C-alpha positions in Angstrom: -95.7 14.6 88.9 -92.6 12.9 90.2 -91.0 14.3 93.3 -87.5 15.6 92.2 -86.0 15.0 95.6 -87.2 11.4 95.7 -85.9 10.8 92.2 -82.5 12.2 93.2 -82.3 10.1 96.3 -83.2 7.0 94.2 -80.4 7.7 91.8 -77.9 8.3 94.6 -78.9 5.0 96.3 -78.3 3.1 93.1 -75.0 4.8 92.6 -73.9 4.0 96.1 -74.9 0.3 95.6 -72.9 0.2 92.3 -69.8 1.5 94.1 -70.4 -0.8 97.1 -70.0 -3.9 94.9 -66.6 -5.3 94.8 -65.0 -5.2 91.3 -61.6 -6.9 91.1 -59.0 -4.5 89.7 -56.7 -5.5 86.9 -53.9 -7.8 88.0 -55.4 -8.8 91.4 -58.5 -10.4 92.9 -59.4 -10.4 96.5 -60.3 -13.7 98.2 -62.7 -14.6 101.0 -63.0 -17.8 103.0 -66.1 -20.0 102.5 -67.1 -19.0 106.0 -66.9 -15.3 105.2 -69.0 -16.0 102.1 -71.6 -18.0 104.0 -70.6 -21.3 102.4 -70.0 -24.6 104.2 -66.3 -25.3 103.6 -66.7 -29.1 103.8 -69.6 -29.3 101.3 -67.8 -26.8 99.0 -64.8 -29.0 98.9 -67.0 -32.0 98.1 -68.3 -30.0 95.1 -64.8 -29.2 93.9 -63.6 -32.7 94.4 -66.6 -33.9 92.3 -65.7 -31.4 89.5 -62.1 -32.7 89.4 -63.3 -36.3 89.4 -65.8 -35.6 86.6 -63.1 -34.4 84.2 -63.9 -34.8 80.5 -63.0 -38.2 79.1 -62.3 -36.7 75.7 -58.6 -36.6 74.7 -56.6 -33.6 75.9 -55.2 -33.4 72.4 -58.0 -31.2 71.1 -57.1 -31.7 67.5 -57.4 -35.5 68.0 -60.7 -34.9 69.8 -61.9 -32.9 66.8 -61.1 -35.7 64.3 -63.0 -38.1 66.6 -66.1 -35.9 66.6 -66.9 -32.9 64.3 -64.0 -33.8 62.0 -66.0 -36.8 60.8 -68.6 -34.6 59.3 -68.6 -33.6 55.6 -66.0 -30.8 55.0 -65.1 -31.3 58.7 -61.3 -30.7 58.3 -59.9 -28.1 60.7 -59.1 -24.6 59.3 -58.1 -23.0 62.6 -55.8 -23.5 65.5 -56.1 -26.2 68.2 -54.3 -26.3 71.5 -53.8 -29.2 73.9 -55.9 -28.5 77.0 -54.9 -28.5 80.7 -56.3 -30.0 83.8 -59.9 -29.7 85.1 -60.0 -26.1 86.3 -62.4 -23.8 87.9 -63.3 -20.8 90.1 -66.2 -20.1 92.5 -67.0 -16.4 93.0 -69.4 -15.0 95.5 -70.3 -11.3 96.0 -67.4 -10.7 93.6 -64.7 -12.4 95.7 -62.9 -15.6 94.9 -64.0 -18.3 97.4 -62.4 -21.4 95.8 -60.3 -22.4 92.8 -58.8 -25.6 91.4 -56.6 -26.6 88.6 -54.7 -23.9 86.8 -56.9 -20.8 86.3 -54.0 -18.9 84.7 -53.7 -21.3 81.9 -54.9 -20.1 78.5 -57.1 -22.8 76.8 -59.6 -23.0 74.1 -63.1 -22.2 75.3 -65.0 -23.4 72.2 -68.6 -22.0 72.1 -68.3 -19.7 75.1 -66.8 -17.6 72.3 -70.3 -17.1 71.0 -71.1 -15.0 74.1 -68.2 -12.7 73.3 -69.4 -12.5 69.7 -72.9 -11.5 70.7 -71.4 -8.9 73.1 -69.8 -7.2 70.1 -73.2 -7.1 68.5 -74.6 -5.7 71.7 -72.0 -3.0 71.7 -73.0 -2.0 68.2 -76.6 -1.9 69.3 -75.8 0.3 72.2 -73.9 2.7 70.0 -76.8 2.8 67.4 -74.6 1.3 64.8 -77.4 -1.3 64.7 -80.7 0.6 65.2 -82.8 -2.4 66.2 -82.0 -6.1 66.6 -85.2 -6.7 64.6 -83.7 -4.9 61.6 -82.8 -7.1 58.6 -79.0 -7.8 58.7 -78.9 -7.4 54.9 -79.6 -3.7 55.4 -76.2 -3.3 57.2 -74.2 -5.5 54.9 -72.2 -5.0 51.7 -70.4 -7.4 49.4 -67.1 -8.1 51.1 -63.9 -8.9 49.3 -62.3 -12.1 50.5 -58.5 -11.8 50.8 -56.9 -14.3 48.5 -53.2 -13.5 48.0 -52.1 -13.9 44.4 -55.6 -14.3 43.0 -56.0 -12.9 39.5 -59.3 -11.4 38.8 -59.0 -11.9 35.0 -58.4 -15.7 35.3 -60.8 -17.3 32.8 -62.0 -19.9 35.3 -63.3 -17.0 37.5 -65.3 -15.4 34.6 -68.9 -14.9 35.7 -68.2 -15.6 39.4 -68.6 -12.9 42.0 -65.3 -12.1 43.8 -67.3 -11.0 46.8 -68.7 -12.7 49.9 -72.4 -11.7 49.9 -74.0 -13.1 53.0 -77.6 -12.0 52.2 -77.9 -12.3 48.4 -80.7 -14.9 48.3 -84.3 -14.2 48.8 -84.4 -16.4 51.9 -81.3 -14.8 53.5 -82.6 -11.3 52.9 -85.4 -12.0 55.4 -83.0 -12.6 58.3 -82.7 -10.2 61.2 -80.0 -9.6 63.7 -82.2 -11.3 66.3 -82.6 -14.4 64.1 -78.9 -14.7 63.9 -78.4 -14.1 67.7 -81.0 -16.7 68.5 -79.9 -19.3 66.0 -83.3 -19.3 64.3 -82.2 -17.8 60.9 -82.0 -21.0 58.8 -79.4 -19.1 56.8 -78.5 -21.0 53.5 -75.1 -21.1 51.9 -71.4 -21.7 52.3 -68.9 -19.6 54.3 -65.2 -20.2 54.7 -65.5 -23.5 52.8 -68.2 -24.9 55.2 -71.7 -25.5 53.8 -74.4 -24.9 56.5 -75.9 -28.3 55.8 -72.6 -30.0 56.7 -72.5 -28.8 60.3 -74.2 -31.5 62.4 -75.8 -32.9 59.2 -79.1 -34.7 59.0 -78.7 -38.5 59.3 -80.7 -38.7 56.1 -78.1 -37.6 53.6 -80.7 -37.4 50.8 -81.9 -34.1 52.4 -78.5 -32.4 52.6 -79.0 -30.5 49.3 -82.8 -30.6 49.0 -84.0 -29.6 52.5 -87.0 -27.2 52.7 -86.1 -23.8 54.0 -87.7 -22.7 57.2 -89.0 -19.2 57.7 -86.5 -17.2 59.8 -87.6 -17.3 63.5 -89.7 -20.4 63.3 -87.1 -23.1 64.1 -84.0 -23.3 66.3 -80.8 -25.0 65.0 -77.4 -24.8 66.6 -75.1 -24.2 63.6 -71.6 -22.8 63.6 -71.6 -21.7 59.9 -74.5 -19.4 60.7 -72.6 -18.2 63.8 -69.7 -17.2 61.6 -72.2 -15.4 59.3 -73.1 -13.2 62.3 -69.4 -12.6 63.0 -68.7 -11.4 59.4 -71.9 -9.3 59.5 -70.8 -7.7 62.8 -67.3 -7.0 61.2 -69.1 -5.2 58.4 -70.8 -2.9 60.9 -67.7 -2.2 63.0 -65.2 -2.1 60.0 -62.4 -3.1 62.4 -61.4 -6.4 64.0 -64.0 -7.7 66.6 -61.2 -8.7 69.1 -60.1 -5.0 69.0 -63.7 -3.9 69.8 -64.0 -6.4 72.6 -60.6 -5.5 74.1 -61.1 -1.8 74.1 -64.8 -1.7 75.3 -65.1 -4.8 77.5 -62.0 -6.8 78.4 -59.7 -3.8 79.3 -62.5 -2.2 81.3 -63.1 -5.3 83.4 -59.4 -5.8 84.1 -58.9 -8.9 82.0 -55.3 -10.0 81.4 -53.5 -9.5 78.2 -53.2 -13.2 77.5 -56.6 -14.0 75.8 -56.7 -14.3 72.0 -59.6 -14.6 69.5 -58.8 -16.4 66.3 -60.6 -17.0 63.0 -59.6 -19.4 60.2 -56.8 -19.6 57.7 -59.2 -18.6 55.0 -61.4 -16.0 56.8 -59.5 -12.9 55.9 -61.3 -10.1 54.2 -60.4 -6.6 52.9 -62.3 -3.7 54.4 -61.3 0.0 53.9 -58.0 -1.2 52.4 -57.1 -3.3 55.5 -56.7 -7.0 55.7 -58.8 -8.2 58.7 -59.5 -11.7 59.9 -63.2 -12.5 60.5 -63.1 -14.4 63.8 -65.0 -17.5 64.5 -67.8 -18.0 67.0 -66.2 -21.1 68.5 -63.7 -23.9 68.0 -65.8 -26.2 65.8 -63.1 -26.2 63.1 -60.4 -24.7 65.3 -59.9 -21.1 66.3 -62.3 -19.1 68.6 -61.4 -17.7 72.0 -58.3 -18.8 73.8 -58.6 -17.5 77.4 -57.9 -18.3 81.0 -60.4 -19.0 83.8 -59.9 -15.7 85.6 -60.8 -13.7 82.5 -63.8 -15.9 81.9 -64.9 -15.2 85.5 -64.5 -11.5 85.0 -66.8 -11.7 82.0 -69.3 -13.8 83.9 -69.3 -11.2 86.7 -70.0 -8.5 84.1 -73.0 -10.3 82.8 -74.2 -11.2 86.3 -74.3 -7.5 87.0 -76.3 -6.7 83.9 -73.4 -5.2 82.0 -72.2 -2.8 84.7 -68.7 -2.7 86.1 -68.3 -0.2 89.0 -69.8 3.1 87.9 -69.7 2.2 84.1 -72.5 0.6 82.1 -70.3 -1.3 79.6 -73.1 -3.3 78.0 -76.6 -2.0 78.2 -79.1 -3.6 80.5 -81.6 -3.5 77.5 -79.3 -5.7 75.4 -78.8 -8.1 78.3 -82.6 -8.2 79.0 -83.1 -9.3 75.4 -80.2 -11.8 75.6 -81.9 -13.4 78.7 -85.3 -13.5 77.1 -86.2 -17.1 76.1 -86.3 -17.9 72.4 -89.9 -18.9 71.6 -89.0 -22.1 69.7 -86.2 -23.0 72.2 -87.0 -21.6 75.7 -83.6 -22.6 77.2 -81.7 -20.4 74.7 -81.5 -16.7 74.7 -78.9 -14.9 72.5 -75.8 -16.9 71.6 -74.4 -18.3 73.9 -76.7 -17.5 76.8 -78.3 -20.8 77.9 -81.3 -20.1 80.2 -82.6 -22.3 83.0 -86.2 -21.7 82.0 -88.6 -23.7 84.2 -85.4 -25.4 85.5 -85.2 -27.5 82.4 -81.5 -27.1 81.8 -80.2 -27.6 85.4 -82.9 -28.8 87.8 -80.5 -28.2 90.8 -80.1 -24.5 89.9 -82.5 -21.6 90.4 -84.7 -20.9 87.4 -83.1 -17.4 87.1 -79.6 -18.9 86.6 -78.0 -18.8 83.1 -74.7 -20.1 81.6 -72.3 -19.4 78.8 -71.5 -22.8 77.5 -68.9 -24.4 75.2 -67.7 -27.8 74.3 -65.2 -29.4 76.6 -67.3 -28.8 78.6 -66.5 -25.1 79.4 -69.1 -23.2 81.4 -69.5 -19.8 83.0 -72.4 -20.3 85.4 -74.3 -17.2 86.8 -76.7 -17.4 89.7 -78.0 -13.9 90.3 -80.2 -15.0 93.2 -77.2 -16.1 95.3 -74.6 -13.7 93.7 -72.5 -16.7 92.5 -70.4 -17.0 89.4 -68.7 -20.3 88.6 -66.2 -21.2 85.9 -65.8 -24.9 85.3 -63.5 -26.2 82.6 -63.1 -29.7 81.1 -66.0 -31.2 83.1 -68.3 -33.9 81.7 -71.5 -32.2 80.4 -73.7 -34.8 82.1 -72.1 -34.0 85.5 -72.8 -30.3 85.5 -76.2 -30.4 87.2 -74.9 -32.6 90.0 -71.9 -30.3 90.5 -74.2 -27.3 90.7 -76.4 -29.2 93.2 -73.4 -29.8 95.4 -72.4 -26.1 95.3 -76.0 -25.2 96.1 -75.9 -27.6 99.1 -72.9 -25.6 100.5 -75.0 -22.4 100.8 -75.7 -21.3 104.4 -78.7 -19.2 105.2 
Protein backbone atom coordinates (compact mmCIF):
# COMPACT_ATOMS: atom_id res chain seq x y z
CA UNK A 1 0.00 0.00 0.00
CA UNK A 2 1.36 3.44 -0.91
CA UNK A 3 2.37 5.81 1.86
CA UNK A 4 -0.10 8.78 1.61
CA UNK A 5 2.47 11.19 3.06
CA UNK A 6 5.12 10.15 0.52
CA UNK A 7 2.61 10.51 -2.32
CA UNK A 8 1.62 13.97 -1.08
CA UNK A 9 5.27 15.04 -0.86
CA UNK A 10 5.92 13.79 -4.41
CA UNK A 11 3.00 15.79 -5.75
CA UNK A 12 4.16 18.89 -3.85
CA UNK A 13 7.70 18.54 -5.22
CA UNK A 14 6.39 18.25 -8.78
CA UNK A 15 4.19 21.30 -8.25
CA UNK A 16 7.09 23.35 -6.90
CA UNK A 17 9.24 22.29 -9.88
CA UNK A 18 6.51 23.39 -12.31
CA UNK A 19 6.24 26.79 -10.65
CA UNK A 20 10.04 27.12 -10.51
CA UNK A 21 10.30 26.95 -14.31
CA UNK A 22 10.37 30.32 -15.97
CA UNK A 23 7.36 30.88 -18.22
CA UNK A 24 7.52 34.11 -20.22
CA UNK A 25 4.41 36.20 -19.57
CA UNK A 26 2.40 37.69 -22.42
CA UNK A 27 4.07 40.75 -23.89
CA UNK A 28 7.53 40.23 -22.43
CA UNK A 29 10.35 37.69 -22.28
CA UNK A 30 13.27 37.84 -19.86
CA UNK A 31 16.79 37.49 -21.21
CA UNK A 32 19.97 35.96 -19.85
CA UNK A 33 23.53 36.36 -21.07
CA UNK A 34 25.29 33.34 -22.55
CA UNK A 35 27.48 33.24 -19.46
CA UNK A 36 24.44 33.14 -17.16
CA UNK A 37 23.08 30.29 -19.29
CA UNK A 38 26.37 28.36 -19.27
CA UNK A 39 27.04 28.94 -22.96
CA UNK A 40 30.29 30.15 -24.48
CA UNK A 41 29.50 33.58 -25.95
CA UNK A 42 32.15 33.42 -28.70
CA UNK A 43 31.10 29.98 -29.92
CA UNK A 44 27.42 30.91 -29.72
CA UNK A 45 28.06 33.94 -31.92
CA UNK A 46 29.86 31.67 -34.38
CA UNK A 47 26.73 29.51 -34.55
CA UNK A 48 24.48 32.51 -35.17
CA UNK A 49 26.82 33.94 -37.80
CA UNK A 50 26.72 30.54 -39.49
CA UNK A 51 22.90 30.53 -39.49
CA UNK A 52 22.79 34.00 -41.05
CA UNK A 53 25.41 33.05 -43.67
CA UNK A 54 23.39 29.88 -44.45
CA UNK A 55 20.25 31.78 -45.46
CA UNK A 56 18.04 29.97 -47.94
CA UNK A 57 18.91 30.58 -51.57
CA UNK A 58 15.27 30.33 -52.67
CA UNK A 59 13.57 33.60 -53.71
CA UNK A 60 12.19 35.78 -50.94
CA UNK A 61 9.14 36.16 -53.14
CA UNK A 62 7.47 32.98 -51.85
CA UNK A 63 4.86 32.93 -54.61
CA UNK A 64 7.69 32.85 -57.14
CA UNK A 65 9.41 30.15 -55.07
CA UNK A 66 6.16 28.15 -55.25
CA UNK A 67 6.00 28.32 -59.04
CA UNK A 68 9.63 27.20 -59.19
CA UNK A 69 8.90 24.12 -57.06
CA UNK A 70 5.50 22.71 -56.07
CA UNK A 71 3.72 24.90 -58.60
CA UNK A 72 5.20 22.76 -61.37
CA UNK A 73 3.24 19.70 -60.20
CA UNK A 74 -0.11 18.70 -61.75
CA UNK A 75 -2.86 20.94 -60.32
CA UNK A 76 -0.07 22.85 -58.57
CA UNK A 77 -1.58 26.33 -58.90
CA UNK A 78 -1.85 28.30 -55.63
CA UNK A 79 -5.23 28.51 -53.93
CA UNK A 80 -4.08 30.33 -50.79
CA UNK A 81 -2.13 33.41 -49.77
CA UNK A 82 1.63 33.86 -50.06
CA UNK A 83 3.75 36.53 -48.41
CA UNK A 84 7.27 37.71 -49.20
CA UNK A 85 9.56 36.57 -46.41
CA UNK A 86 12.03 38.51 -44.31
CA UNK A 87 15.67 38.05 -43.30
CA UNK A 88 17.20 34.94 -41.80
CA UNK A 89 15.84 35.05 -38.24
CA UNK A 90 16.05 33.05 -35.06
CA UNK A 91 16.06 32.70 -31.29
CA UNK A 92 17.96 30.55 -28.84
CA UNK A 93 16.17 29.80 -25.56
CA UNK A 94 17.75 28.08 -22.56
CA UNK A 95 15.92 27.26 -19.32
CA UNK A 96 13.06 29.33 -20.73
CA UNK A 97 15.10 32.54 -21.14
CA UNK A 98 16.14 34.21 -24.39
CA UNK A 99 19.91 33.92 -24.73
CA UNK A 100 20.34 35.10 -28.32
CA UNK A 101 18.31 36.37 -31.26
CA UNK A 102 18.99 37.51 -34.81
CA UNK A 103 17.05 38.92 -37.73
CA UNK A 104 13.55 40.22 -37.00
CA UNK A 105 11.78 37.84 -34.57
CA UNK A 106 8.70 40.11 -34.48
CA UNK A 107 8.10 39.75 -38.21
CA UNK A 108 5.09 37.60 -39.17
CA UNK A 109 6.05 35.19 -41.95
CA UNK A 110 4.76 31.97 -43.45
CA UNK A 111 5.99 28.93 -41.56
CA UNK A 112 4.86 26.28 -44.07
CA UNK A 113 4.69 22.76 -42.59
CA UNK A 114 5.38 23.80 -39.01
CA UNK A 115 1.63 24.45 -39.36
CA UNK A 116 1.15 20.67 -39.20
CA UNK A 117 2.31 20.65 -35.58
CA UNK A 118 -0.37 23.20 -34.71
CA UNK A 119 -2.92 21.08 -36.60
CA UNK A 120 -1.96 17.91 -34.72
CA UNK A 121 -2.23 19.93 -31.50
CA UNK A 122 -5.91 20.63 -32.20
CA UNK A 123 -6.41 16.88 -32.64
CA UNK A 124 -4.57 16.33 -29.35
CA UNK A 125 -6.88 18.79 -27.63
CA UNK A 126 -9.89 16.85 -28.97
CA UNK A 127 -8.32 13.63 -27.69
CA UNK A 128 -7.71 15.17 -24.26
CA UNK A 129 -11.35 16.26 -24.03
CA UNK A 130 -12.66 12.86 -25.13
CA UNK A 131 -14.12 14.30 -28.31
CA UNK A 132 -11.92 11.62 -29.87
CA UNK A 133 -12.01 8.57 -27.62
CA UNK A 134 -8.92 6.88 -29.03
CA UNK A 135 -6.46 7.84 -31.74
CA UNK A 136 -6.76 4.26 -32.96
CA UNK A 137 -10.46 4.81 -33.73
CA UNK A 138 -11.47 5.03 -37.36
CA UNK A 139 -11.81 8.66 -38.41
CA UNK A 140 -14.90 7.77 -40.44
CA UNK A 141 -16.80 7.12 -37.19
CA UNK A 142 -16.40 10.82 -36.29
CA UNK A 143 -17.14 12.27 -39.71
CA UNK A 144 -20.28 13.23 -41.58
CA UNK A 145 -20.87 14.41 -45.14
CA UNK A 146 -19.91 18.08 -45.13
CA UNK A 147 -21.49 20.76 -47.29
CA UNK A 148 -18.92 22.74 -49.26
CA UNK A 149 -19.75 26.44 -49.36
CA UNK A 150 -20.21 27.47 -52.98
CA UNK A 151 -21.96 30.85 -53.24
CA UNK A 152 -24.63 30.95 -55.91
CA UNK A 153 -24.62 27.21 -56.54
CA UNK A 154 -27.99 25.85 -57.69
CA UNK A 155 -28.73 22.39 -56.40
CA UNK A 156 -31.23 21.74 -59.17
CA UNK A 157 -28.75 22.48 -61.97
CA UNK A 158 -29.03 19.59 -64.45
CA UNK A 159 -25.24 19.15 -64.71
CA UNK A 160 -25.21 18.36 -60.95
CA UNK A 161 -27.85 15.66 -61.19
CA UNK A 162 -26.58 12.46 -59.59
CA UNK A 163 -23.58 14.18 -57.99
CA UNK A 164 -23.32 14.41 -54.22
CA UNK A 165 -23.24 18.01 -52.96
CA UNK A 166 -21.20 16.87 -49.96
CA UNK A 167 -17.52 16.39 -49.18
CA UNK A 168 -17.39 12.83 -47.81
CA UNK A 169 -13.81 12.11 -46.77
CA UNK A 170 -14.22 8.45 -45.89
CA UNK A 171 -16.77 7.17 -48.40
CA UNK A 172 -14.58 4.54 -50.08
CA UNK A 173 -13.88 1.09 -48.70
CA UNK A 174 -10.17 1.93 -48.43
CA UNK A 175 -10.69 5.27 -46.68
CA UNK A 176 -13.07 3.78 -44.13
CA UNK A 177 -10.13 1.80 -42.68
CA UNK A 178 -8.14 4.93 -41.80
CA UNK A 179 -7.64 5.84 -38.15
CA UNK A 180 -6.72 9.15 -36.56
CA UNK A 181 -3.26 7.75 -35.90
CA UNK A 182 -2.80 6.87 -39.57
CA UNK A 183 -3.61 10.46 -40.51
CA UNK A 184 -1.35 11.88 -37.80
CA UNK A 185 1.57 9.69 -38.89
CA UNK A 186 1.03 10.20 -42.64
CA UNK A 187 0.55 6.47 -43.17
CA UNK A 188 -3.10 6.57 -44.28
CA UNK A 189 -2.67 6.31 -48.08
CA UNK A 190 -5.98 8.19 -48.26
CA UNK A 191 -7.37 8.21 -51.81
CA UNK A 192 -9.30 11.03 -53.42
CA UNK A 193 -9.38 14.74 -54.22
CA UNK A 194 -9.84 17.59 -51.75
CA UNK A 195 -10.03 21.31 -52.51
CA UNK A 196 -9.26 20.57 -56.17
CA UNK A 197 -6.02 18.71 -55.37
CA UNK A 198 -5.84 14.95 -56.10
CA UNK A 199 -3.66 13.08 -53.61
CA UNK A 200 -1.62 11.58 -56.45
CA UNK A 201 -0.69 15.06 -57.71
CA UNK A 202 1.20 16.04 -54.54
CA UNK A 203 4.86 15.09 -55.09
CA UNK A 204 3.73 12.77 -57.91
CA UNK A 205 5.55 9.61 -58.91
CA UNK A 206 8.04 10.17 -61.72
CA UNK A 207 6.33 7.36 -63.58
CA UNK A 208 3.18 9.16 -64.70
CA UNK A 209 1.56 5.94 -65.84
CA UNK A 210 0.97 5.09 -62.16
CA UNK A 211 -0.82 8.30 -61.25
CA UNK A 212 -4.33 6.93 -61.74
CA UNK A 213 -3.60 3.22 -61.40
CA UNK A 214 -1.42 2.88 -58.30
CA UNK A 215 -2.07 0.01 -55.93
CA UNK A 216 -3.53 1.09 -52.59
CA UNK A 217 -1.43 0.40 -49.51
CA UNK A 218 -3.02 -0.85 -46.33
CA UNK A 219 -3.27 2.05 -43.86
CA UNK A 220 -0.33 1.99 -41.46
CA UNK A 221 2.03 0.03 -43.71
CA UNK A 222 3.71 2.86 -45.65
CA UNK A 223 4.72 6.46 -44.91
CA UNK A 224 4.15 9.19 -47.49
CA UNK A 225 4.42 12.91 -46.86
CA UNK A 226 1.33 14.29 -48.58
CA UNK A 227 -0.39 17.63 -48.02
CA UNK A 228 -3.74 16.58 -49.48
CA UNK A 229 -4.00 13.97 -46.73
CA UNK A 230 -2.91 16.55 -44.17
CA UNK A 231 -5.85 18.70 -45.26
CA UNK A 232 -8.09 15.65 -44.86
CA UNK A 233 -7.05 15.57 -41.19
CA UNK A 234 -7.83 19.27 -40.88
CA UNK A 235 -11.37 18.88 -42.22
CA UNK A 236 -11.90 15.75 -40.10
CA UNK A 237 -10.80 17.70 -36.98
CA UNK A 238 -13.13 20.56 -37.94
CA UNK A 239 -16.01 18.08 -38.06
CA UNK A 240 -15.17 17.04 -34.50
CA UNK A 241 -14.80 20.56 -33.08
CA UNK A 242 -17.62 22.11 -35.18
CA UNK A 243 -15.85 25.47 -34.96
CA UNK A 244 -12.77 27.00 -36.62
CA UNK A 245 -9.51 25.30 -35.65
CA UNK A 246 -7.69 28.67 -35.29
CA UNK A 247 -10.29 29.58 -32.66
CA UNK A 248 -9.63 26.30 -30.81
CA UNK A 249 -5.88 26.85 -30.95
CA UNK A 250 -6.12 30.48 -29.83
CA UNK A 251 -8.36 29.84 -26.84
CA UNK A 252 -6.74 26.67 -25.55
CA UNK A 253 -3.07 27.07 -26.45
CA UNK A 254 -1.84 30.37 -27.89
CA UNK A 255 -3.55 32.70 -25.39
CA UNK A 256 -2.47 30.45 -22.53
CA UNK A 257 1.22 30.57 -23.52
CA UNK A 258 1.16 34.34 -23.98
CA UNK A 259 1.44 34.36 -27.77
CA UNK A 260 0.93 37.65 -29.57
CA UNK A 261 -2.22 38.57 -31.42
CA UNK A 262 -0.43 38.75 -34.77
CA UNK A 263 -0.46 35.10 -35.89
CA UNK A 264 -3.00 33.98 -38.49
CA UNK A 265 -3.96 30.53 -39.78
CA UNK A 266 -5.41 30.41 -43.29
CA UNK A 267 -6.99 27.84 -45.55
CA UNK A 268 -7.80 28.16 -49.24
CA UNK A 269 -10.12 30.23 -51.39
CA UNK A 270 -12.25 27.11 -51.95
CA UNK A 271 -12.00 25.38 -48.54
CA UNK A 272 -15.07 26.91 -46.91
CA UNK A 273 -17.76 24.60 -45.55
CA UNK A 274 -21.10 24.99 -43.79
CA UNK A 275 -21.40 23.46 -40.31
CA UNK A 276 -24.32 24.19 -37.99
CA UNK A 277 -25.41 26.98 -40.31
CA UNK A 278 -22.02 28.75 -40.08
CA UNK A 279 -19.59 29.32 -42.93
CA UNK A 280 -16.18 28.11 -41.71
CA UNK A 281 -12.86 27.91 -43.51
CA UNK A 282 -11.15 24.54 -43.23
CA UNK A 283 -7.54 25.61 -42.68
CA UNK A 284 -4.57 24.03 -44.40
CA UNK A 285 -1.76 22.09 -42.77
CA UNK A 286 0.95 24.07 -44.52
CA UNK A 287 1.82 26.50 -47.31
CA UNK A 288 2.12 23.92 -50.08
CA UNK A 289 -0.47 25.77 -52.20
CA UNK A 290 -0.44 28.93 -50.07
CA UNK A 291 -2.09 29.58 -46.75
CA UNK A 292 -1.16 27.84 -43.51
CA UNK A 293 0.22 29.49 -40.38
CA UNK A 294 1.63 33.03 -40.59
CA UNK A 295 3.50 33.68 -37.33
CA UNK A 296 6.48 35.40 -35.74
CA UNK A 297 9.53 33.71 -34.25
CA UNK A 298 8.66 34.60 -30.66
CA UNK A 299 5.32 32.81 -30.91
CA UNK A 300 6.99 29.83 -32.54
CA UNK A 301 9.44 29.70 -29.61
CA UNK A 302 6.62 29.82 -27.06
CA UNK A 303 4.99 26.85 -28.76
CA UNK A 304 8.35 25.06 -28.80
CA UNK A 305 8.77 25.70 -25.08
CA UNK A 306 5.31 24.21 -24.47
CA UNK A 307 6.17 21.00 -26.33
CA UNK A 308 9.59 20.90 -24.66
CA UNK A 309 7.78 20.84 -21.31
CA UNK A 310 5.42 18.03 -22.29
CA UNK A 311 2.43 20.29 -22.79
CA UNK A 312 2.68 22.05 -19.44
CA UNK A 313 2.78 25.82 -18.97
CA UNK A 314 3.23 26.93 -15.38
CA UNK A 315 0.67 25.07 -13.31
CA UNK A 316 -1.54 24.18 -16.31
CA UNK A 317 -1.37 21.03 -18.41
CA UNK A 318 -2.53 22.50 -21.74
CA UNK A 319 -1.83 19.43 -23.86
CA UNK A 320 -1.71 16.03 -22.22
CA UNK A 321 1.59 14.29 -21.66
CA UNK A 322 -0.06 11.16 -23.07
CA UNK A 323 -0.73 12.82 -26.41
CA UNK A 324 2.82 14.17 -26.51
CA UNK A 325 4.17 10.73 -25.60
CA UNK A 326 2.38 9.29 -28.62
CA UNK A 327 3.46 12.22 -30.81
CA UNK A 328 7.10 11.51 -29.89
CA UNK A 329 6.83 7.76 -30.50
CA UNK A 330 8.56 6.80 -33.78
CA UNK A 331 6.38 5.67 -36.66
CA UNK A 332 7.24 2.02 -37.36
CA UNK A 333 7.67 2.56 -41.10
CA UNK A 334 9.45 5.93 -40.70
CA UNK A 335 11.30 6.03 -37.34
CA UNK A 336 12.30 9.71 -37.65
CA UNK A 337 8.64 10.78 -37.79
CA UNK A 338 6.15 10.90 -34.95
CA UNK A 339 2.87 12.74 -35.37
CA UNK A 340 2.77 15.56 -37.89
CA UNK A 341 5.00 17.51 -37.79
CA UNK A 342 7.16 16.11 -35.02
CA UNK A 343 10.41 14.94 -36.61
CA UNK A 344 12.39 12.73 -34.24
CA UNK A 345 16.15 12.24 -33.97
CA UNK A 346 15.80 8.47 -33.60
CA UNK A 347 19.26 6.88 -33.48
CA UNK A 348 20.58 10.36 -34.36
CA UNK A 349 19.64 9.73 -37.98
CA UNK A 350 18.05 13.14 -38.56
CA UNK A 351 20.70 15.35 -36.96
CA UNK A 352 23.87 13.47 -35.93
CA UNK A 353 25.15 16.52 -34.04
CA UNK A 354 22.08 16.60 -31.76
CA UNK A 355 21.11 14.31 -28.87
CA UNK A 356 18.94 11.35 -29.87
CA UNK A 357 16.16 12.75 -27.63
CA UNK A 358 15.92 16.00 -29.63
CA UNK A 359 12.94 16.64 -31.90
CA UNK A 360 11.91 19.37 -34.30
CA UNK A 361 8.83 20.93 -35.83
CA UNK A 362 9.90 21.53 -39.44
CA UNK A 363 8.55 23.41 -42.44
CA UNK A 364 9.78 24.47 -45.84
CA UNK A 365 11.97 27.53 -45.98
CA UNK A 366 13.56 25.99 -43.93
CA UNK A 367 11.64 26.88 -40.74
CA UNK A 368 12.43 24.83 -37.65
CA UNK A 369 11.55 24.76 -33.97
CA UNK A 370 14.28 22.62 -32.43
CA UNK A 371 13.76 21.13 -28.96
CA UNK A 372 16.59 19.59 -26.93
CA UNK A 373 15.10 18.36 -23.64
CA UNK A 374 18.46 17.06 -22.36
CA UNK A 375 19.99 20.54 -22.42
CA UNK A 376 16.76 22.54 -21.93
CA UNK A 377 17.26 24.35 -25.23
CA UNK A 378 14.67 25.57 -27.75
CA UNK A 379 15.86 27.08 -31.03
CA UNK A 380 13.84 28.79 -33.73
CA UNK A 381 15.67 29.15 -37.03
CA UNK A 382 13.93 30.63 -40.07
CA UNK A 383 15.02 30.72 -43.70
CA UNK A 384 18.10 28.52 -43.25
CA UNK A 385 19.29 26.03 -45.88
CA UNK A 386 18.02 22.60 -44.89
CA UNK A 387 21.41 21.01 -45.50
CA UNK A 388 23.04 23.40 -43.01
CA UNK A 389 20.82 22.65 -40.02
CA UNK A 390 22.90 19.80 -38.61
CA UNK A 391 26.07 21.91 -38.79
CA UNK A 392 24.28 24.82 -37.12
CA UNK A 393 23.05 22.58 -34.31
CA UNK A 394 26.58 21.22 -33.91
CA UNK A 395 27.91 24.74 -33.44
CA UNK A 396 25.28 25.49 -30.78
CA UNK A 397 26.15 22.22 -29.03
CA UNK A 398 29.83 23.23 -29.11
CA UNK A 399 28.94 26.37 -27.14
CA UNK A 400 27.62 24.37 -24.18
CA UNK A 401 29.71 24.63 -21.03
CA UNK A 402 29.66 21.87 -18.42
